[in-house]
N, C-alpha and C positions, 0 to 999 in steps of 0.2 A: 095187315102190314106189320104190326108190332111183332107178331109171331115170326114172320119171315125174316125181319131184320135181326132178331135175336136168335134165330135158329142155329144150332150147331152144325147143320148140314150146309156145306158150301153152296150147293146148287140152289137151295132155297134163298140164300142171301143174294146170289146172282140174279134170281128172279125178282127179288126186292129192288135191286139196282135198276133193272129194266122198267119196273113199274114206277119207281121214283123219277126216272128220266122222263117218262111219259107225263107224269104229273107236273114236272118242272117246265114242260112245254105248254101246259094248259093255260086257259084264259083266267082261271081263278088265281089271283095273285097271291093270296095268303097261302093257299095250298102249294103253289109253285115255290114260294120262298121256303116253306117248311120242308119241301122235298129236297131242295138244294142243301139245306142244312143237314138233313139226314144223309145225303150223299157225302158231305164233308166228313161226317163221322165215320162212314163206311170206308173212306180213304185210309183210315187207321186200322182196318181189319187185319187180322193175323194172316189171312189168306192173300197171297200176292195177286191171284186172279181176281178176287173180289175188290181189293184195293185198286188195282189197275182199271177194272171196269167202272168203279165209282169215279175215278179221276177222269176217265174218258167221257163219262156221262156229264160231269161238271163242265168239261171243255165244250161239249156239244151244246149245252144249254146256257153258255155264257154270252154276254154281249160281244158283238163284233162290229167293226167298221170297214167299209169298202168304198174307196181305197183307204189304206192306212198312211198314205203320204200325199201331201199336196205341195207342188212347187209352182208358185206364182211367176217364177222366172224373173227376167229383167224388166222393170217397169219404169215409166217416165217419172221424173221427180215430182211433177205436179199432179200425179194421180191421187185423187182423194179417197177412193175406196175400191176394193176388189172383193168379189164374193164367189165362193165355191160351195157346192152341196156334196155331202158325203152320206151314203146310205148306212143306217144303223140296223144291223141284222141281229137275229136271235129270237128267243121266245118273247111273249108279251111282257114278261117280267123285266126284260132287258131295257125297255123304255119307260116302264112304270116307276116313278120315283127317281128317275135318273137326274143327276146334276152334271153341269158342265163347268170345267175350270180351264183356264188358259194360262200359258206362260210365253211371253214374247211381246215386245213393244208394238203397240198398234193392233194387236190381235184381239178379235172379238169372236164369240160363238154363242149359238143358241140351238136348242133342240125342239123340234116340233114333230110329234108323232115319230116317224122313222127317218126323218131328215135332220141331219146335223148341218147347220149353216155356219160356215166359217168366213169371217170378214177380216180383211187386212187394210188398215189405214196406215200407209207407209210413214213411219216416224224416224227411221234411221236408214243408213245405207245398206244394212243387212238384216235379214230376219232368219232365225233358226229357232223356232219355238215349237210348242205342242199344244194340242187340245185334247183333254181327257174327258170321256164319258164314263161316269161312275154311278153304279146303282146296285140294287139287290142281286143282279145277275153278274156281278163282277165289274170290270173296267176294261176300257180299250183306249188306246192312244192314236192320235193322228199327228204325225210330224208335219210341220208347216215351214216352208222355206221361201225366200224371195230376196231380190236385190233391187235397189234403186239405182238407176243409171246416173252417172255423173253428168253435169250440165254439158260437158264437152263431148260426151259420147252420144252419137245418134241413137235414138230410141228405135230399135228394130224388132224387138220381140214382144209380142202382146201377151197379156196374162191368159187370154182365152186360148192361145196356142200352146202355152206351157203347162197349164193345169191339166191333170189327168183327163182322159177322154170320158171317164166315168163321172166327172163333175161338170157343173155348169158355172161359167163365169159371167157376171152381169156388169153392165155399165155403171157409171157413177151418177147419172142424172136421175131425178125422180121418175121421169118417164120410162127409164129402162128397168124399173123395179118389177119383180114378178107380181102378177095379179093378186090382190088381197093383202099386200104388205103395206105397212105405213112407216113413214120415216119421220123421226123427230130430230131437231137440231139442238145441240147443247147437252149438258149433263155428263157426269163422270161415269165411265164404264170400267168394270174390273179389268185390270191389265193395261189400261190406257193412261194417257198423260194430260188429259184436260178435255175441253169441250169437243164433241165429235158428233157425227151423224150416225144415229143408231137405228137400225131397221128392226121392227117388231112385227111378229106374225100375229094374225088375228086368232083369238081363242076359239077352238071348236066347242060344240055343245058337250057338256059333261057326259061321260059314258053311262049307260043305263046300268043300274045295279042288278046283279043276278040274285034270284031267290035261291037260297041254299036249302037243299033238301036234307032230311034227317041223315041219310046215308053219307052224303058228302060232308056234313058237319062232323059226324062221328069219325070219318076218315081223317079229317083235318086235326081234330083233337087227339086222335090216336097218335098221329105223327108228332104233334106238339108234346105229348107226354114223353116220347122218345127223346126229343130235343131239349125239353125244358123251356120251350119257347113261349113263355107267358106273353111276351110282347106281341107275338103273332096272333095269339088267341084273342087278345084285346082288339086287334085290327079286324078280326073276323066278326066278332060279336057286337062291336060297337058301331052304331049307325052314324056316329059323329064324323065330322070332316067334310065340310062343304067346299065350295069353290075357293075359299080363302086358305085352305090347307096348303102349306108350302111344300114344294118338292124337296124331299130330303132322302138321300141315299142311306137307308137304314135297313139292312137285311132282316133284322128282327122285328121291324115294323113296316111291312110293305103297305103302300097306299095306292089307290086307284090312279091311273094315268091322268095327269093334269094337263091343262092346255099347253102352255109354252114355258120352258125353263130357259131363261136368258141370263147371261152373266152381267147384264146391265142391272145395277142395284142402287137403291137409295142409300145403302150403307156407305158412308164416306170412306171407310177403310176396308175395302174388299180383301178377302183372304186369298190373295194371289201373289206368288213369289215372282218378282221381276228380276230375272237373271240378266246380268250384263252380257252384251253380245261380244264374244271373243273375236269375231271376225273384224271388229273395228280396231283391234290392236295387233300390231305385227310383232311377233316374237323376235328376240335378239339372239344372234349367233354367239355373242359373248356377254352373258349376264354379269351383273355386278352386285356385291353385297352392299346394302345401303343402311343396314341397321341390325341391332341385336336386342332381343327381349329376354329377360330372365323369367323363367317359369319355375316348375317344381323340380324335384330331384330325379335325375336320370330320365329325361323325356325320351319317349320312343315314338309312338304313333302321332301323326299330325294330319289334320284335314281342315279345309276351308269351307265354310258354309256356302250353300248355293247362291246366296245374295252377295257373297264376298265380304261381308261386314264382320264376320267372327272367325277366329282360328281356334280350333280345339286341339289340345295337346294332352296325350296320355303320359303321365309321369310315373313310371313303374317303380321308382325308388321311394315314392311318398304317398301312394294310394290316393293321388290327387289328379283330377281332370282340370287342367287350366283352361279357362275361357278367356280368350284374348280379344279385346276390341281392336279391330284392324286399324281404325282411324286414330284412336287415342293411345293405343298400346297398353291400356289398363288391363291387368290380369285379375280375374276372379277365380278362386279355387272352389271346386266341387268335390266334397269328400266321397270316396267310394269304399265299398265293402272289402274289396281285395285289390291286388296289384293290377293296375290297368296296363294294357300292352298296346293295343291298336284302337283306332277310332274312325268312325264314319258317320254320316248323317243320312236321314231320309231325303228323298228327292225334293220335298217341299221345305226342308230345313227345320221343321218343327220338332224333330226328334233326333237325339244323338245316341249312337250305339257304341259301347266301349267293351272290347273283349278283355277278360281278366283271367289270371291264374297265378298261383303262388310259385315260389322258386323251386319247390319239389316237383313241379310240372303236373301235379295231380289235384291237389286240394285247391279250392277256391275257383274252379273253372266255371265260367259263365259269362253272360253279357249284361252289363248295366244299361238300362234304358233311361235316358235323361230327357226331361222336358226342356227344350231350348229356351223357352220364355221365362219359366220360373227358375231354371237352372237347378232343378231338384231331381233326384232319382225317383222315378215313379214305379219301377219294378226291376227285378232281376230275372233273367232267363237262365235256366239250367241247360248246360251243353255238355258235350264230351270233353275229354282231357285236352288242355292246351288249345283253346280257341284262338286263332291267329288273325291275319289281316282280313277282317270282315268287310263286306261291301254290299250296297243296295243295288239290285238289278233294275233295268229299265221298267220292269213291271212292278216295282216297289217291294219285291220280296227281298228279305235279308238273307244273304248267303254267308255262312260262317265256316271257314276251313278248320277242321278239327285235326290238328297236327299229329297228336299221339295215336289217334284212332284211325287215321287214313281214310277220312270221309269228309263230305260236305254236309252240313245241316242247313236246311232251307226253311225259313219261317215266313208265314203268310203276312201280308200287310195288314195293318190295323190290329188284328187280334194277336199277332205275333205267336201263333200256334205253330209248332213244328209240323210241317206238312210233308217233308221228304228227307230221307237220308240217302246220300249218293256216294257209294264207295269210289275212291280214286286210288291211284298209285301212291305209295308212301313218299313223303308225308306232306300234305298240302300246306303251303305257306300263305298263298294269296290267290285272289280270284279277280278277273276282269271280264268285261262284257262287250261284245260286238253286237249292238242292238239290231242293226239291219239284217245281220245274218242269223239272229237268234242263237248266238253261240256264247258260251262261257269258257274261259281259259283258266286253268289252275297251274301254278308253279309247284311241282312236287319235289321237295328238297332232297329226299333220300333216293329218288329214282332217276334223277338227271333227265327229267321229262316234263313236258307240259301236256296235260289232259285237255282235250277239246270236247265240250259237252253241248249237245243239242238241247236248248232250253225248252223246246216244245215237248220233248219226251223225257227230259232229265236222264239221258243216256250218253255215255262216253262214246264218241264216234271216231276218235283218233287220239293217238299218243305220239308226240313229237319229241325226238331226242334233242336236248339242248346242252349247253355247257354245264360243268359239274356244279352241283349244289344250287339249283335255282332258288333264290330266296324271295323274289318279288316279280310281279308281272303287272303291266298296265296296257290298256288298249287305247289307241289314239281317239280323241273326240270324234273324228270323222269315221271311226269304226273300221279303218282299213288295216292298220298295223298293230301288232303286239310287241312290246319290248320286255325282255327277260334279263334279269341279273343273275350271273353265275358266280356265286359267292366265293367258292374255292378255286375258280379258274381265273379270277380277275378279268372277266370278259362279260360282254352282253351279246344277246342275239335278237334279231328281228324276225317276226313271223307274219306273213301275209294272212290276214284274218279270213280272206276269201278263198285263196288257193291252198292255204296251210303250208306254203313253202317257207322254209327257214333260210335265213341268210346270216352270215357271221361265222365264227365269233369275231367281235370287235374288242380290241384291247382298251380297258378303262383303268381305273385306279385299283388299289388293293381292297379286297373284301367288299365288293359291291353289294349293298344291303337292300336298297330300295330304288324303285324306278317310277317315273311319271312322264307325261307328255305335256308340251306346251298347249295352250288352249286352242291354237290354230293348227295343231298337229305337225308343225314344221320341225320341231326339235324334241328329242327325248332327253330326260335328265336321269343320271345314274349317281346315287349317293354312295360314295366309297368310304366305308367306316374306317378301314385301316390307313387310308391316306389323308383323311380329314378334308376331302374335296368332293366336288360335284362335277362329273364329266357331262358335257353337253354334246349330244350326237345329232347328226342330221337324221330326221325321222324317216327318211326313205332309204338312204344309202348306208347309214351307220357310221359315217365318217365323223371323227371327233372334231368339233369346231372350237371348243374352249374347255379349260379346266379351271374351276373356281374354288379357291380355298375358303372353307367355312370354319365352324368351331371344332372342338375336340370330340372325336368318336361320333360323327354324324350318323343318324339312323334312318330317318324317313323324310320324304319331301311331299308337300302339298302345294298345288297351284291354284291361284284364285280364278274363278270362272271368267273374269274379264281379261285374263291373260297378262296382267301387268306385273303381278308379284308372285313369288314362290316363297315358301317357308320350310326351312330345314331344321329338324330337331337335332340338338347336339347333346348326346347322352353323357359325354365326358365333362361338360362344364355347365350343365343345367340351363341352357339357353336355346333359343331358336334364332337362326340367322334369317334375315329378310333380304331377299334377292329381287332386284329389278330384272324381270325376264321379258318384258314387252313394253312397247311404247306406241 
């Protein structure tokens, strides 16, 4: 295997890819994990055919969920619990060592063998959350939605009727539980808000250990030499790890499949981000400025953390990232190596990414990676020239538009290894995502066009002409519409993310620089740098409903996840304006 992987002959390396894919599907977990790591290395092969074959093999051997969306529909207010099962597909490695995390009020989940059980205890009037299965074979998301009927509305739609036909919905009484399951009352569950009824699956007998023959052991160690995977070697050679070994998603340390991984935990502070539900707030057609916060010199990029508690501002005149407490408005500076331009966060809010480059547009190009808790820079990523308005995709990959080089650089989650370079038309300024369609959209400033990218293949599938000099693009939270700012045309365009039909242009202020949507997708916001205003547009028709005056030379807008507030950076007076955009 080592000879084939390192062979200068392309056909030999392609043969190695096929063999590694077979190993990744095998029952030997250590060998499967090592094979996937080898495939990840081959994705960087100089040969496009080898790189593409390795990428396809990784996709075939990754964890998958079926279905990937659950809609509990409209349920009665008194409903205490609803349950649906989702199939977890993929090789044995997909479920070995897998962990489950949830985001959404009243949402619970657990995995048993190849069944992901999702439970909803209605805690609010809306649910739009997710359940993520993550392990050595990658990750997969299930989007979970539901609505609690108001007391005055007759309850006409049952959960069993609205959950996908591929799932099973159970009643709420103990007698309705599946055979072999036990229910406990009380206790804190990750993602919950207090005592709840938690269903726990019985533990199956531990799997029998395989006797590794000399040939298999040599093959494993050979692969590990290629990868430097000492952690995997320890997992293979060490007999330790009994029934008490915790389930941990660690690709370099795969462990045998354990009984049941549940997000119920004794830990009183489970690591789950509770995102406020935007559907509970109605956005306003005419927002109002309610405050101003002084930050660093010439603030440019701004973003709100997923929990809405923190605002991050990139101050390009001071090499400072301002960390603003949204409640107290206290500002904490984080010193960066180079001039910060734009900022985004990981989907769990634990990591902040800041694009940087100097005024000569060449030196200092890169991305600062900041730990949100310690507020310290943990590393710098090298990028092409002029990394622009970066964003994190629904699959947690970091997408960085490289303005001067006419491409996107895509970094893997966790390791932040550059895994793809995607050429687009000159010069990409920003990227947005329509998760349901698995599409990415880039605003290409010099081309007067938006590139549409299939995220499954990383290929451009369409180029849409828009108003002159598109500076920014945003996709509505519901994933249906994209809003584009035409900087030199003083207009905006809307693009249907499904049909790719463009509407507009719609007249806004001078030099529209940045765009965003309200959390309920009803309105779009266009920051007009030359006018010192924000134009508010109907998110479907493009009609302007209000024009709000903010600070001097406004640059970027960020909207809080709960839909109540928006923050606009004002590069001309070193402040951010706080707008009430929902109530």
